[in-house]
C-alpha positions as CSV (number, residue, x, y, z in Angstrom):
1,X,120.7,139.4,153.9
2,X,122.5,138.8,150.6
3,X,126.2,139.3,150.1
4,X,127.6,141.7,147.5
5,X,128.8,138.6,145.5
6,X,125.3,137.0,145.6
7,X,123.8,140.3,144.2
8,X,126.5,140.4,141.5
9,X,125.6,136.9,140.4
10,X,121.9,137.7,140.3
11,X,122.6,140.8,138.2
12,X,124.9,138.9,135.9
13,X,122.3,136.1,135.3
14,X,119.6,138.7,134.6
15,X,121.8,140.7,132.1
16,X,122.8,137.5,130.3
17,X,119.2,136.3,130.1
18,X,118.1,139.6,128.6
19,X,120.6,139.1,125.8
20,X,119.6,135.5,124.9
21,X,116.1,135.1,126.2
22,X,116.9,131.6,127.5
23,X,118.4,129.9,130.5
24,X,122.0,131.0,131.2
25,X,124.8,128.5,131.0
26,X,127.2,128.4,134.0
27,X,130.1,128.8,131.6
28,X,128.6,132.1,130.4
29,X,128.4,133.3,134.0
30,X,132.0,132.3,134.6
31,X,133.2,134.1,131.5
32,X,131.2,137.3,132.4
33,X,132.4,137.3,136.0
34,X,136.0,136.1,135.3
35,X,135.7,133.1,137.7
36,X,135.9,129.4,137.3
37,X,133.0,127.1,136.5
38,X,133.2,125.3,139.8
39,X,133.0,128.7,141.6
40,X,129.8,129.4,139.7
41,X,128.4,126.0,140.5
42,X,129.0,126.5,144.2
43,X,127.3,130.0,144.2
44,X,124.4,128.8,142.1
45,X,123.8,126.0,144.7
46,X,123.6,128.7,147.4
47,X,121.3,130.9,145.4
48,X,119.1,127.9,144.6
49,X,118.8,127.1,148.3
50,X,117.6,130.6,148.9
51,X,114.9,130.3,146.2
52,X,116.5,132.9,144.0
53,X,117.4,130.8,141.0
54,X,116.2,127.6,139.4
55,X,118.6,125.3,137.6
56,X,117.9,122.6,135.0
57,X,120.6,120.1,134.4
58,X,122.4,120.6,131.0
59,X,120.3,123.6,130.2
60,X,121.3,126.4,132.6
61,X,120.1,128.7,135.2
62,X,117.2,131.2,135.4
63,X,116.0,133.6,138.1
64,X,112.9,133.0,140.2
65,X,110.6,136.0,140.5
66,X,112.2,136.9,143.8
67,X,115.7,136.6,142.3
68,X,114.7,138.8,139.4
69,X,113.4,141.5,141.7
70,X,116.7,141.6,143.5
71,X,118.6,141.7,140.3
72,X,116.5,144.6,138.9
73,X,116.9,146.6,142.1
74,X,120.7,146.2,141.9
75,X,120.6,147.1,138.3
76,X,118.6,150.2,139.1
77,X,121.1,151.3,141.7
78,X,124.0,150.7,139.3
79,X,122.6,152.7,136.4
80,X,121.3,155.5,138.5
81,X,124.7,155.8,140.1
82,X,126.3,155.9,136.6
83,X,123.9,158.7,135.6
84,X,124.7,160.6,138.8
85,X,128.4,160.3,138.4
86,X,128.3,161.5,134.8
87,X,125.7,164.3,135.4
88,X,126.7,165.7,138.7
89,X,130.3,164.7,139.3
90,X,131.6,165.2,135.8
91,X,132.8,161.6,135.3
92,X,133.4,160.6,131.7
93,X,130.8,158.1,130.5
94,X,133.7,155.6,129.9
95,X,134.7,155.7,133.6
96,X,131.4,155.3,135.5
97,X,130.9,151.5,135.3
98,X,133.5,150.3,137.8
99,X,132.6,153.0,140.3
100,X,128.9,152.0,140.1
101,X,129.9,148.4,140.5
102,X,131.5,149.3,143.9
103,X,128.7,151.5,145.1
104,X,125.5,149.7,143.9
105,X,125.3,147.4,147.0
106,X,125.5,150.1,149.6
107,X,123.1,152.9,148.8
108,X,119.8,153.2,150.7
109,X,116.4,153.4,149.2
110,X,116.2,157.0,150.4
111,X,119.5,157.8,148.6
112,X,118.3,156.0,145.5
113,X,115.1,158.1,145.5
114,X,117.0,161.4,146.0
115,X,119.3,160.6,143.1
116,X,116.3,159.8,140.8
117,X,114.6,163.0,141.8
118,X,117.7,165.1,141.3
119,X,118.2,163.7,137.8
120,X,114.6,163.9,136.9
121,X,114.0,160.2,136.8
122,X,116.2,159.4,133.8
123,X,115.2,156.6,131.5
124,X,118.7,155.6,130.5
125,X,122.2,155.7,131.9
126,X,125.2,157.3,130.1
127,X,125.7,154.2,128.0
128,X,122.1,154.3,126.8
129,X,121.1,151.2,129.0
130,X,117.5,151.5,130.3
131,X,117.2,152.3,134.0
132,X,114.5,150.2,135.8
133,X,111.7,152.2,137.3
134,X,111.1,152.6,141.0
135,X,108.5,149.8,141.0
136,X,111.2,147.4,139.7
137,X,109.3,146.4,136.6
138,X,111.7,144.8,134.0
139,X,113.2,147.6,132.0
140,X,112.1,148.0,128.4
141,X,114.9,148.1,125.9
142,X,113.8,150.7,123.3
143,X,117.2,150.9,121.5
144,X,116.7,150.0,117.8
145,X,118.9,147.9,115.6
146,X,122.5,146.9,115.8
147,X,125.0,149.1,113.9
148,X,126.3,146.0,112.1
149,X,122.9,145.5,110.6
150,X,122.7,148.9,109.0
151,X,123.3,149.5,105.2
152,X,125.7,151.9,103.5
153,X,124.2,155.4,103.4
154,X,122.1,155.0,106.5
155,X,122.1,158.0,108.8
156,X,121.7,157.0,112.4
157,X,122.0,158.2,116.0
158,X,123.9,156.1,118.5
159,X,121.3,155.1,121.2
160,X,123.2,152.5,123.3
161,X,126.7,151.1,123.7
162,X,126.8,147.9,125.6
163,X,129.6,147.9,128.2
164,X,132.2,145.1,127.9
165,X,135.6,146.7,128.7
166,X,136.8,150.2,129.6
167,X,139.2,150.0,126.7
168,X,136.4,149.5,124.1
169,X,134.5,152.4,125.5
170,X,137.5,154.7,125.3
171,X,138.1,153.6,121.8
172,X,134.6,154.6,120.8
173,X,134.8,157.8,122.8
174,X,138.0,158.9,121.0
175,X,136.3,158.0,117.7
176,X,133.4,160.3,118.6
177,X,131.0,157.3,118.5
178,X,129.1,158.0,121.7
179,X,125.4,157.8,122.8
180,X,123.6,160.7,121.2
181,X,126.0,161.2,118.4
182,X,125.0,160.9,114.7
183,X,126.9,158.9,112.1
184,X,126.5,157.9,108.5
185,X,127.5,154.4,107.3
186,X,130.1,154.9,104.6
187,X,131.4,151.4,104.0
188,X,130.9,147.9,105.1
189,X,133.9,145.7,104.3
190,X,133.4,141.9,103.5
191,X,135.5,141.0,106.6
192,X,133.2,143.0,108.9
193,X,134.9,146.3,109.3
194,X,132.4,149.2,109.3
195,X,133.4,152.7,108.4
196,X,131.2,155.6,109.7
197,X,131.4,159.3,109.2
198,X,130.7,161.3,112.4
199,X,131.8,164.4,114.2
200,X,135.4,163.1,114.2
201,X,135.5,162.3,110.5
202,X,135.8,158.8,109.1
203,X,136.1,156.0,111.7
204,X,136.6,152.3,111.0
205,X,135.1,150.1,113.6
206,X,135.9,146.3,113.9
207,X,132.8,144.0,113.9
208,X,133.4,143.0,117.5
209,X,133.1,146.7,118.5
210,X,130.2,147.6,116.1
211,X,128.1,144.8,117.5
212,X,128.0,146.5,120.9
213,X,126.3,149.6,119.4
214,X,122.5,150.0,118.9
215,X,121.2,152.8,116.7
216,X,118.0,154.5,115.5
217,X,117.5,156.0,112.1
218,X,117.7,159.8,112.3
219,X,114.4,160.0,110.3
220,X,112.6,158.3,113.1
221,X,113.7,160.9,115.6
222,X,112.5,163.7,113.4
223,X,108.9,162.4,113.1
């Protein structure tokens, strides 16, 4: 049986790999999990002994098929719990991540199935992240382009906001830039600040915040 920490590492490696498409550096894992590189190295050794990861010196770590299955299952638990908290317990979408982090290791398969049935097998969580299906196939990311790649005048709907910190999510929530909301790109400053016009009026978003947001043109939704 795997420990909660082992499952956290596998999930982290999976998420980081999805972003880069390549082997994951131990330094990236350390940054993501807020631990030291020697701590990561020690855990990777344990996961490698169990056949859950493979490591290539100077290149990084990747999951084995068995490790990927575990990671996807934990991710499914996490995102279903987030959806349940927001839909049924009236949690704000900015507050569900940490609760799901605590609960994802402990729910049974029966409980997971009941949540999915209750929610109608949702495809995404409150942040717009895809929820893996019950067969644990790798989730398909259908969210479109990054907000920072849009042009002035583009009218888009927010499809996904990648979670990094609660403070960043609250910043976007207060600005009215949330999954499902529509905005128009009004200005792109040379230094990266993007101004959008949404339900809360003009909002200026720093580049490091805007790069977390994925959008789809409104015209594509109408077709």
